C-alpha positions as CSV (number, residue, x, y, z in Angstrom):
1,M,-23.6,40.0,-4.7
2,W,-24.2,43.4,-2.4
3,T,-22.4,46.6,-3.3
4,A,-22.4,49.9,-1.5
5,S,-20.5,53.2,-1.1
6,T,-20.4,55.5,0.8
7,S,-18.6,59.0,0.1
8,I,-17.5,62.3,1.9
9,D,-15.4,65.8,0.8
10,T,-13.2,67.2,2.6
11,T,-10.9,70.2,2.1
12,A,-7.8,68.1,2.4
13,S,-5.9,67.2,-0.4
14,P,-5.3,63.0,-1.5
15,Q,-1.2,63.1,-0.5
16,A,-2.1,64.6,2.4
17,L,-4.9,61.5,2.9
18,W,-2.5,59.4,1.5
19,R,-0.2,59.6,4.0
20,L,-3.2,58.6,6.1
21,F,-3.8,55.2,4.2
22,E,0.1,54.4,3.5
23,D,0.4,54.2,7.9
24,V,-1.2,50.8,8.4
25,A,-0.2,51.1,11.6
26,G,-1.9,54.3,12.6
27,W,-5.6,53.3,11.4
28,T,-6.5,52.7,14.8
29,A,-6.3,56.8,15.4
30,W,-9.1,57.2,12.6
31,N,-11.1,53.6,12.5
32,S,-12.4,53.1,16.0
33,G,-13.7,49.3,13.6
34,I,-10.1,48.3,14.9
35,E,-9.0,47.4,17.4
36,R,-4.8,45.3,16.0
37,I,-3.6,46.1,12.4
38,T,-0.1,45.0,11.3
39,L,1.5,45.5,8.3
40,H,3.5,42.3,6.0
41,G,5.5,44.1,4.0
42,P,5.5,47.4,2.0
43,F,2.0,49.3,1.3
44,A,1.3,48.3,-1.9
45,S,0.2,45.2,-3.8
46,G,0.3,42.1,-2.8
47,S,1.1,42.7,1.2
48,T,-1.7,41.1,3.5
49,F,-2.3,42.4,7.3
50,D,-4.1,41.3,9.7
51,M,-6.5,43.5,11.1
52,Q,-8.6,42.3,14.2
53,P,-11.6,43.9,15.2
54,P,-13.2,45.0,18.8
55,G,-13.7,41.8,20.2
56,M,-13.8,39.6,17.5
57,D,-11.5,37.9,15.4
58,A,-9.1,39.2,13.1
59,F,-8.7,37.7,9.7
60,T,-5.9,38.2,6.9
61,S,-6.6,40.9,3.8
62,T,-4.4,41.2,1.2
63,L,-3.9,45.3,-0.7
64,R,-5.0,44.7,-4.0
65,D,-4.6,47.6,-7.0
66,V,-3.0,50.3,-4.7
67,R,-2.5,53.7,-6.8
68,P,-0.3,56.1,-5.1
69,D,-2.9,59.2,-3.9
70,A,-5.5,58.0,-5.7
71,G,-6.7,54.6,-4.2
72,F,-6.4,50.6,-2.9
73,V,-8.7,47.7,-2.7
74,D,-8.0,45.8,0.1
75,E,-9.4,41.8,-0.3
76,T,-10.8,39.6,2.7
77,V,-12.1,35.9,2.3
78,I,-14.1,34.9,5.1
79,D,-15.8,31.2,5.3
80,G,-16.2,31.3,1.1
81,T,-17.4,35.6,1.2
82,R,-15.3,37.1,-0.7
83,F,-15.1,41.2,0.5
84,L,-13.7,43.9,-1.2
85,V,-13.3,46.8,-0.4
86,S,-12.1,50.1,-2.6
87,H,-10.5,53.6,-0.8
88,E,-10.9,56.4,-3.4
89,L,-9.3,59.1,-3.7
90,Q,-11.0,61.6,-6.0
91,A,-9.1,65.2,-6.2
92,L,-11.7,68.2,-6.7
93,P,-11.9,70.7,-9.3
94,S,-12.2,73.5,-6.3
95,G,-9.7,71.7,-4.1
96,G,-9.9,68.9,-2.0
97,T,-10.5,65.3,-2.6
98,R,-13.6,63.0,-2.0
99,V,-12.9,60.0,-0.2
100,T,-15.5,56.9,-1.9
101,Y,-15.4,54.0,-0.1
102,T,-17.2,50.8,-2.3
103,A,-18.2,47.1,-0.6
104,R,-18.5,44.5,-2.9
105,V,-19.4,41.3,-1.1
106,E,-19.6,38.8,-3.3
107,G,-20.0,34.2,-1.9
108,P,-23.6,32.7,0.0
109,E,-23.7,35.5,3.3
110,A,-22.9,38.5,1.0
111,A,-26.6,39.9,1.6
112,T,-26.2,39.5,5.3
113,L,-22.9,41.0,6.1
114,G,-22.6,43.7,4.1
115,P,-24.5,45.5,5.4
116,L,-22.5,45.0,8.8
117,V,-19.6,45.3,7.1
118,T,-20.5,48.9,5.4
119,A,-21.9,49.6,9.2
120,D,-19.4,51.5,9.9
121,F,-18.6,54.2,7.0
122,P,-19.8,56.7,7.9
123,E,-18.5,57.3,10.9
124,V,-14.6,56.2,9.6
125,L,-14.4,58.9,6.5
126,A,-15.9,61.5,9.1
127,A,-13.3,60.8,11.8
128,L,-10.6,60.1,8.5
129,K,-11.4,63.7,6.9
130,A,-11.0,65.3,10.9
131,R,-8.0,63.7,11.0
132,A,-6.5,64.9,7.6
133,E,-8.0,68.6,8.0
134,R,-6.3,68.6,11.4
135,D,-2.9,67.0,10.2
136,A,-3.2,69.3,7.2
137,G,-4.0,72.1,9.2
138,S,-0.9,71.0,12.0
139,Q,1.4,71.7,8.5
140,S,0.6,75.2,8.7
């Protein structure tokens, strides 16, 4: 098994971030690692989504442990390797939110694929933060 976590703090509320998570079609606006994405069903545990990274084949993921305003996990299995990516929202005592992405990769290619899957986490989190803070500022 291979694991890695990346976090970022933002002034945006967990609710503001959750709105961005629920808007799966909008993920392409802040995640450059997604060329196309389609959610099948509600943003709830058990629903699936198809995602295509730029220049790669599309794959299907399943939403697991969806907790409004707190986080969710998505699960993807490709060629015997299982990817679990947790997206956690933790309200900070001083206001704002800590967003943490944690990947757990299991299977024959875990040590090779894990670093590839998580390489863009800092960039994705920075873009999510910027989008959430911009959206919060425009609602003031």
